[in-house]
C-alpha positions as CSV (number, residue, x, y, z in Angstrom):
1,X,0.0,0.0,0.0
2,X,2.7,2.5,1.0
3,X,4.6,1.7,-2.2
4,X,1.6,2.5,-4.4
5,X,0.9,5.7,-2.5
6,X,4.6,6.7,-2.9
7,X,4.4,6.0,-6.7
8,X,1.2,8.0,-7.1
9,X,2.6,10.8,-5.0
10,X,5.8,10.9,-7.2
11,X,4.3,10.5,-10.7
12,X,1.3,12.6,-10.0
13,X,3.6,15.4,-8.9
14,X,5.5,15.1,-12.2
15,X,2.1,15.2,-14.1
16,X,1.0,18.4,-12.2
17,X,4.4,20.1,-12.1
18,X,3.9,22.2,-15.3
19,X,0.5,23.4,-14.1
20,X,1.9,24.3,-10.7
21,X,4.8,26.2,-12.2
22,X,2.4,28.2,-14.5
23,X,0.1,28.8,-11.5
24,X,3.0,30.1,-9.5
25,X,4.3,32.4,-12.2
26,X,0.8,33.7,-13.0
27,X,0.2,34.5,-9.3
28,X,3.5,36.3,-9.2
29,X,2.6,38.4,-12.3
30,X,-0.8,39.2,-10.7
31,X,0.8,40.6,-7.6
32,X,3.7,42.4,-9.3
33,X,2.7,44.1,-12.5
34,X,5.8,44.5,-14.6
35,X,6.0,46.7,-17.7
36,X,7.3,43.9,-19.9
37,X,4.0,42.0,-19.3
38,X,2.0,44.7,-21.2
39,X,0.5,43.9,-24.6
40,X,2.1,45.2,-27.8
41,X,0.6,48.7,-28.5
42,X,0.1,48.5,-32.3
43,X,-3.2,46.8,-33.2
44,X,-4.0,45.1,-36.5
45,X,-7.2,46.4,-38.1
46,X,-9.6,44.5,-40.3
47,X,-13.2,44.7,-41.5
48,X,-15.8,42.0,-42.2
49,X,-19.2,42.1,-43.7
50,X,-21.7,40.3,-41.6
51,X,-25.5,40.1,-41.1
52,X,-26.2,42.3,-38.0
53,X,-29.6,42.2,-36.4
54,X,-29.9,45.2,-34.1
55,X,-30.9,44.1,-30.6
56,X,-31.7,46.5,-27.8
57,X,-29.6,44.6,-25.2
58,X,-25.9,45.5,-25.8
59,X,-24.5,42.4,-24.1
60,X,-26.7,40.0,-26.3
61,X,-25.8,41.9,-29.5
62,X,-22.0,41.9,-28.6
63,X,-22.1,38.1,-28.0
64,X,-24.0,37.6,-31.3
65,X,-21.4,39.6,-33.2
66,X,-18.6,37.8,-31.5
67,X,-20.1,34.5,-32.6
68,X,-20.7,35.6,-36.1
69,X,-17.0,36.7,-36.4
70,X,-15.9,33.4,-35.0
71,X,-14.0,35.1,-32.2
72,X,-13.2,33.6,-28.8
73,X,-13.5,35.6,-25.6
74,X,-15.7,37.6,-23.2
75,X,-17.3,40.9,-24.2
76,X,-16.3,43.5,-21.7
77,X,-19.5,45.0,-20.3
78,X,-17.9,48.2,-19.0
79,X,-16.4,48.8,-22.4
80,X,-19.7,48.3,-24.3
81,X,-21.5,51.4,-25.5
82,X,-23.6,52.7,-28.4
83,X,-23.1,55.9,-30.2
84,X,-25.8,58.4,-31.4
85,X,-26.3,56.5,-34.7
86,X,-26.9,53.2,-32.8
87,X,-23.6,51.6,-33.7
88,X,-22.3,49.3,-30.9
89,X,-18.6,49.5,-29.8
90,X,-17.3,46.9,-27.4
91,X,-14.1,45.0,-26.4
92,X,-13.5,41.3,-26.3
93,X,-10.8,39.8,-24.0
94,X,-9.2,36.4,-24.1
95,X,-5.8,34.9,-23.4
96,X,-3.5,35.8,-26.2
97,X,-5.5,38.6,-27.8
98,X,-7.9,41.4,-27.2
99,X,-10.3,43.0,-29.7
100,X,-12.1,46.3,-30.0
101,X,-15.2,45.9,-32.3
102,X,-17.0,48.7,-33.9
103,X,-20.3,48.0,-35.8
104,X,-21.2,49.9,-38.9
105,X,-24.9,49.1,-39.1
106,X,-25.5,51.3,-42.1
107,X,-22.9,49.3,-44.2
108,X,-23.6,45.9,-42.6
109,X,-19.9,45.6,-41.5
110,X,-17.8,45.5,-38.4
111,X,-14.4,47.0,-38.0
112,X,-12.1,45.2,-35.6
113,X,-8.9,46.3,-33.9
114,X,-7.0,43.2,-32.9
115,X,-4.1,43.3,-30.4
116,X,-1.8,40.4,-29.6
117,X,-0.7,39.9,-26.1
118,X,2.8,38.8,-25.1
119,X,3.9,35.4,-23.8
120,X,3.8,36.5,-20.1
121,X,0.3,38.0,-20.5
122,X,-0.9,34.6,-21.8
123,X,0.7,32.8,-18.8
124,X,-1.0,35.4,-16.5
125,X,-4.4,34.7,-18.2
126,X,-4.1,30.9,-17.6
127,X,-4.4,31.5,-13.8
128,X,-7.4,29.4,-12.8
129,X,-8.9,29.7,-16.3
130,X,-11.6,27.0,-16.9
131,X,-14.0,28.4,-19.5
132,X,-13.7,30.6,-22.6
133,X,-16.6,31.2,-25.0
134,X,-16.0,29.5,-28.4
135,X,-12.8,27.8,-27.3
136,X,-12.1,24.1,-27.8
137,X,-8.9,24.0,-25.8
138,X,-9.8,25.8,-22.6
139,X,-12.2,23.1,-21.3
140,X,-9.3,20.7,-21.4
141,X,-7.2,23.2,-19.4
142,X,-10.1,23.4,-16.9
143,X,-10.1,19.6,-16.6
144,X,-6.3,19.6,-16.1
145,X,-6.9,22.3,-13.4
146,X,-9.4,20.0,-11.6
147,X,-7.0,17.0,-11.8
148,X,-4.2,19.1,-10.4
149,X,-6.3,20.5,-7.5
150,X,-7.4,16.9,-6.6
151,X,-3.9,15.7,-6.8
152,X,-2.6,18.5,-4.6
153,X,-5.1,17.5,-1.9
154,X,-4.0,13.9,-2.3
155,X,-0.3,14.9,-2.2
156,X,-0.8,16.9,1.0
157,X,-2.5,14.0,2.8
158,X,-0.2,11.3,1.4
159,X,2.9,13.4,2.2
160,X,1.9,13.5,5.8
161,X,1.0,9.8,5.7
162,X,4.4,8.9,4.2
163,X,6.2,11.0,6.7
164,X,4.3,9.4,9.6
165,X,5.2,5.9,8.3
166,X,8.9,6.6,8.2
167,X,11.0,6.6,11.3
168,X,13.6,9.1,10.2
169,X,13.6,12.9,10.7
170,X,10.6,12.9,13.0
171,X,11.6,16.1,14.9
172,X,12.3,18.2,11.8
173,X,9.2,16.9,10.1
174,X,7.0,17.8,13.1
175,X,8.6,21.3,13.3
176,X,7.9,21.8,9.5
177,X,4.3,20.6,9.8
178,X,3.5,22.6,12.9
179,X,5.1,25.7,11.4
180,X,3.1,25.3,8.1
181,X,-0.2,24.8,10.0
182,X,0.4,27.8,12.2
183,X,1.5,30.1,9.4
184,X,-1.4,29.2,7.0
185,X,-4.0,29.3,9.9
186,X,-2.7,32.7,11.0
187,X,-2.8,34.0,7.4
188,X,-6.4,32.8,7.0
189,X,-7.4,34.3,10.3
190,X,-5.8,37.6,9.4
191,X,-7.7,37.7,6.1
192,X,-11.0,36.8,7.8
193,X,-10.6,39.5,10.5
194,X,-8.8,42.2,8.6
195,X,-10.0,41.6,5.0
């Protein structure tokens, strides 16, 4: 039994290591906004003729236009507005790219400004990402996330079990375990009380 737990602990850790590295880097980038993580400033512009049905709800119309263009991403509600002529202007965000879409209802066209994001912004975007409209890859990333979270719970429990079953380094293991429990409990208590 112990041998099987050790193997699962070891090889599961190797399976989840890339995810944990990406998760750690993306958490670091969230907390420390560096200039080199910013997207490239020059957008690529293009137009496309599509059939646009005017809808009074801006969010519904933005999603419909996104789907007609075959784009992935979330329309950004706070960046969605109509001008005096009734044309809709909105942004779409996704890992790797962002779009600014302008409808030209009179011409039956949309004009799109497409901006590529850099490698580090894509890594930052993968932090706990599990869904992305019109994406075929992201649900797999979400499933990989769930597997890694489940494994991390198993790794924590099995790590303590494997340590308890060994007779070596009892004192240093107990000090490390108690220190980790106290620090994480203290941090959670601080966040609960102080926000």
